C-alpha positions in Angstrom: 0.0 0.0 0.0 2.8 2.4 0.9 4.6 1.7 -2.3 1.4 2.3 -4.4 0.9 5.6 -2.6 4.5 6.6 -3.4 4.0 5.7 -7.0 0.8 7.7 -7.2 2.5 10.7 -5.7 5.4 10.5 -8.1 3.1 10.2 -11.1 1.1 13.2 -9.8 4.2 15.3 -9.5 5.3 14.4 -13.0 1.9 15.5 -14.3 1.8 18.7 -12.4 1.6 21.7 -14.7 4.2 24.5 -14.6 4.2 27.7 -16.5 7.3 28.9 -18.2 7.1 32.7 -18.7 9.4 35.0 -20.7 9.2 38.6 -19.5 10.7 41.9 -20.6 13.3 42.7 -18.0 12.5 46.4 -18.1 8.8 46.6 -18.4 8.0 43.1 -17.0 5.7 42.6 -20.0 4.9 39.0 -20.7 6.2 37.9 -24.1 5.8 34.2 -24.2 4.5 31.5 -21.8 4.4 27.7 -21.9 2.5 25.3 -19.8 4.8 22.3 -19.2 5.0 19.3 -16.9 8.1 17.2 -16.0 6.6 14.3 -17.9 6.1 16.4 -21.1 9.7 17.7 -20.8 11.0 14.1 -20.5 9.0 12.9 -23.5 10.2 15.9 -25.5 13.8 15.2 -24.8 13.4 11.5 -25.7 11.7 12.4 -29.0 14.4 14.9 -29.9 17.2 12.4 -29.2 15.5 9.7 -31.4 15.0 12.3 -34.2 18.6 13.4 -33.9 20.0 9.8 -34.0 17.7 9.0 -37.0 18.9 12.1 -38.9 22.6 11.4 -38.3 22.1 7.7 -39.4 20.4 8.8 -42.6 23.1 11.4 -43.4 25.9 8.8 -42.8 24.2 6.0 -44.8 23.2 8.0 -47.9 25.9 10.7 -48.2 29.7 10.5 -49.0 30.4 10.9 -45.3 30.2 7.2 -44.9 33.5 6.9 -46.7 35.3 8.2 -43.6 34.0 5.3 -41.5 36.2 2.1 -41.4 34.6 -0.6 -43.5 32.8 1.7 -45.9 35.8 2.5 -48.2 34.9 3.3 -51.8 36.8 0.8 -53.9 36.0 2.5 -57.2 37.6 5.7 -56.0 41.0 4.1 -55.5 40.7 2.2 -58.7 39.9 5.4 -60.6 42.9 7.1 -59.0 45.2 4.2 -60.0 43.9 4.4 -63.6 44.4 8.1 -63.7 48.0 7.8 -62.5 48.7 5.2 -65.2 47.2 7.5 -67.9 49.2 10.5 -66.7 52.4 8.5 -66.9 51.6 7.3 -70.4 50.8 10.9 -71.5 54.1 12.2 -70.1 56.0 9.5 -71.9 54.1 10.3 -75.2 54.8 14.0 -74.7 58.6 13.4 -74.3 58.6 11.3 -77.5 56.8 13.9 -79.5 59.0 16.7 -78.1 62.1 14.8 -79.1 60.6 14.3 -82.6 59.9 18.0 -83.0 63.4 18.9 -81.8 64.8 16.6 -84.5 62.6 18.2 -87.2 63.9 21.6 -86.2 67.5 20.4 -86.4 66.9 18.9 -89.9 65.3 22.2 -91.1 68.4 24.0 -89.8 70.6 21.7 -91.9 71.9 19.9 -88.8 71.9 16.2 -87.9 69.2 14.9 -85.6 70.2 14.4 -82.0 69.8 10.7 -81.1 71.8 10.9 -77.9 69.1 12.7 -75.8 66.6 9.8 -75.9 67.9 8.1 -72.7 64.7 8.9 -70.9 62.4 8.0 -73.8 61.0 4.6 -74.3 62.0 3.7 -77.9 62.4 0.4 -79.7 65.8 -1.2 -78.8 68.5 -1.4 -81.4 70.2 -4.7 -81.8 73.3 -5.7 -83.7 72.6 -7.6 -86.8 74.8 -10.5 -85.7 72.9 -10.7 -82.4 69.7 -11.4 -84.3 71.1 -14.5 -85.9 69.9 -17.7 -84.2 72.3 -20.6 -84.1 71.4 -24.2 -84.6 72.2 -25.0 -81.0 70.0 -22.2 -79.8 67.0 -23.4 -81.8 67.5 -27.0 -80.5 67.6 -25.7 -76.9 64.5 -23.6 -77.4 62.6 -26.6 -78.8 63.7 -28.7 -75.8 62.5 -26.2 -73.3 59.2 -25.7 -75.0 58.6 -29.5 -75.0 59.6 -29.8 -71.4 57.1 -27.1 -70.3 54.3 -28.3 -72.5 52.9 -30.7 -69.9 54.0 -28.8 -66.8 50.8 -28.5 -64.7 52.3 -25.9 -62.3 53.4 -23.7 -65.3 49.9 -23.9 -66.8 48.3 -22.9 -63.5 50.8 -20.1 -62.9 50.3 -18.7 -66.4 46.5 -18.9 -66.1 46.6 -17.3 -62.7 48.8 -14.5 -63.9 46.5 -13.8 -66.9 43.5 -13.7 -64.6 45.0 -11.5 -62.0 46.4 -9.0 -64.5 42.8 -8.0 -65.4 41.5 -8.0 -61.8 41.7 -5.1 -59.4 42.7 -6.2 -55.9 41.9 -4.0 -52.8 45.0 -3.7 -50.5 43.9 -5.5 -47.3 46.2 -3.5 -45.0 48.4 -0.4 -45.5 51.7 -1.0 -43.9 55.3 -2.2 -44.3 56.0 -5.6 -46.0 58.5 -7.4 -43.7 58.2 -10.9 -45.1 58.2 -11.7 -48.8 56.7 -14.6 -50.8 59.1 -17.5 -50.5 57.4 -20.8 -51.4 60.7 -22.7 -51.2 60.8 -21.9 -47.5 57.1 -22.8 -47.1 56.2 -19.1 -46.8 53.3 -18.9 -49.2 52.3 -15.2 -48.6 53.6 -11.9 -47.4 53.7 -10.3 -43.9 52.5 -6.7 -43.5 53.2 -4.8 -40.3 50.9 -2.0 -39.2 49.8 -0.3 -36.0 47.5 -2.1 -33.5 43.8 -2.0 -34.0 44.0 -1.5 -37.7 41.1 -3.0 -39.7 41.9 -5.7 -42.3 39.8 -5.5 -45.4 38.7 -8.0 -48.0 40.8 -7.9 -51.2 37.9 -8.9 -53.4 34.2 -9.6 -53.3 33.5 -13.1 -52.0 32.1 -15.4 -49.4 33.7 -16.4 -46.0 34.6 -20.1 -46.2 36.6 -20.5 -43.0 37.0 -18.8 -39.6 38.9 -20.4 -36.8 42.0 -20.7 -34.7 45.2 -22.6 -35.2 48.1 -22.9 -32.8 50.6 -21.6 -35.3 48.7 -18.9 -37.1 46.1 -17.8 -34.5 42.8 -16.4 -35.7 42.4 -17.1 -39.4 39.7 -16.1 -41.9 39.5 -17.3 -45.6 37.5 -15.9 -48.4 36.4 -17.6 -51.6 36.3 -15.3 -54.7 35.3 -15.8 -58.3 37.4 -17.9 -60.7 38.6 -20.2 -58.0 40.6 -17.5 -56.2 41.0 -17.8 -52.4 42.5 -15.2 -50.0 43.7 -16.1 -46.5 44.3 -13.7 -43.6 46.2 -14.9 -40.5 47.4 -13.8 -37.0 44.3 -11.6 -36.4 43.2 -10.5 -33.0 39.5 -10.3 -33.8 37.4 -11.8 -36.6 34.5 -9.7 -37.7 32.8 -12.1 -40.1 31.4 -15.6 -39.9 31.3 -18.6 -42.3 28.7 -17.9 -45.1 28.9 -14.1 -44.8 29.1 -12.3 -48.1 31.6 -9.4 -48.3 32.5 -6.7 -50.8 36.0 -5.6 -51.7 37.2 -3.2 -49.0 34.8 -4.5 -46.3 36.4 -4.8 -42.8 36.7 -8.5 -42.0 39.2 -8.6 -39.1 41.5 -6.6 -36.8 45.3 -6.9 -37.0 46.7 -9.0 -34.2 49.6 -11.0 -32.8 47.9 -14.4 -32.3 49.5 -17.7 -32.9 53.0 -19.1 -32.3 54.6 -18.0 -35.6 54.5 -14.3 -34.9 56.5 -11.7 -33.0 54.4 -8.6 -33.3 51.1 -7.2 -34.7 51.0 -8.0 -38.4 49.0 -9.7 -41.2 50.1 -12.8 -43.1 48.2 -12.6 -46.4 48.0 -15.4 -49.0 46.5 -15.7 -52.5 45.7 -19.1 -54.0 44.4 -20.0 -57.5 43.4 -23.6 -58.1 45.8 -24.9 -55.5 48.7 -22.8 -56.6 50.1 -20.1 -54.3 50.6 -16.6 -56.0 52.8 -13.7 -54.9 50.5 -11.0 -53.6 53.1 -8.3 -54.1 52.8 -8.7 -57.8 49.1 -7.7 -57.8 48.6 -5.4 -54.8 49.2 -1.7 -54.8 51.4 -1.7 -51.7 53.0 1.5 -50.5 
């Protein structure tokens, strides 16, 4: 009974009406007045907070501001920048060649010999000695032998197929950092090691599906993605895995946090591997690492 009375008193206090009056400080003339209760003020604050959170969410989700949030990186932007850099480089080289050509035309008009010694920085067709172009009988036999030896080399076929596929595929760099361990398959090191600060997000290199998440004593927390054309990417030594088996991810999506898990590690880093139909590929050949 006592508790019920207390609740009724509290509810009555919350519903009590108060008048908020705004007066002129000089004339004491009433300008505005509001009838409010503590309950109305509380509901107004809650509604305002929900409206503000909804507005911020909409702005982040449907405007370019989302690109500043980890995990929402725009992959096409970086790809376009890479293509622009390549085009600028090609245009600069073409400009140097044409400038050299115009300079030679000017020299010829002036009755001078064209200058061929200033083309060291220009990509021109290499000149070979006529004797060097002659192919000996022994050289022809050796070439034929090598071609026949590699004709049925399965590893060579897979490597060539993988290189052709990757050359036309844009890979998102999973982690920006320093490469401390190179690709050395002869030493059973089938990937590269990238060192970066703690708590850095590791991102998917291509669009795909998570096919493995787990823990091993040597490599710690591991996550693997299956991509198109039988490509698989593997990320090892993570501290936290952000995806589960079966999750679909896009290139650039955050999938893990850099870590130092497992026995084969001595600091926060990512061990990254690329595989194509059972053949390990060198990620440094295809990633735009700084």
